[in-house]
N, C-alpha and C positions, 0 to 999 in steps of 0.2 A: 856214614850217611850224613845228610845235611843236618838232621836233628842233633847229632852228637856235636857237630861244630857249633851250632847255634847255642847250645847249652854248656859249652866247654868251661865257662866261668861260673856255672851254677852248681849247687849241691843237689840238683835234680835234673831229670831228663823227661821231656814230654814226647809222646808219640801217639799214633792212632792205631787202634786195632782194626781187624778186617771189617768190622761193622761201622767204622767211622767214629767210634767213641775215643775220647782223649784218655790216654793212659799216663800215669805218673810213676816214675821210678826214682826213688831217693837213693842218692849215693852214700857210700860209707862215710860216716862223720857228719851227716846232715843233722842240723839242730831243729828244734820245734819251729823256729822262725822260718827255716828253709822249707819245712813241710807246709806251713801256712802259705808261704809265697807260692809254692808249687800248686797247691790245691786252688788258691785264688786264680792263678794263671790258667789252670785247666778249666775251671768254671767259666772264666771270661771267654776263653776260646770256644767252649761248648755253646755258650749263650750267643756269641757273635755268629757262629755257624748256623744256629737255629734261626736267628733273625734274618739271615741272608739266604736261607735255603731256597726261597722262591726265585731269587735273582741270580744265583750262581750255582755252578756244579760243585757242591761242597765236598764231593768225593775226589776231586782232581788234586793231584800232588801240588800243582802250582798254587791253587787257591789256598790249600792248607798251609803251605809255606808262607804265603803273604799274610794270612790271618795270624799265624804264630809269631811272625816277626813284629807285626804291628802291636799285638797284645803284649809282647815281650817288652817293648819300649814303655808302654803304659805301666806294666807291672813293676819294672825297674824304677820308674819314676815314683811310684807309691812306696816302694820298699827300700829306699835309700836316704841317707843323709846328704849325699852328694847331689847338688841341684844343677847338674850339668845339662839336664833335659829342659828344653825350651817349650814347655807345655802350659804356660801360665803359672798360676800360683802353685807352689810346691807344698806338699804335706809329707810327713813321714808317718805312714800308716802304722808301722810297728810302734813308734813313739806314742801315737794317739792311743793305741790299744793298751800298751803298758801303763800309761798314765791313768787309764780307766779300769785297771785291775786285771787285765788279761796277763797271764803268765804261763 
């Protein structure tokens, strides 16, 4: 499916259940940082879907694909040391969390 391809380089997979809720599946070997990234991604998708519910058919496969893709770009931007994404000032969210005592 499309979701498997979208998340082929991740240690997690996101999909939707029959009620439209975002579901997270962690792959074997996923670390705590992968879990945090997956949960952050799922919450971002859920929030974006809630905010746009009055303007879009959030149950459509096309809409879900677009929102997952867009959120994936932002999540990768926050969870990487590689600043290849042109989204303004870069931060490494994990680095900030670790430096503030999260482990």
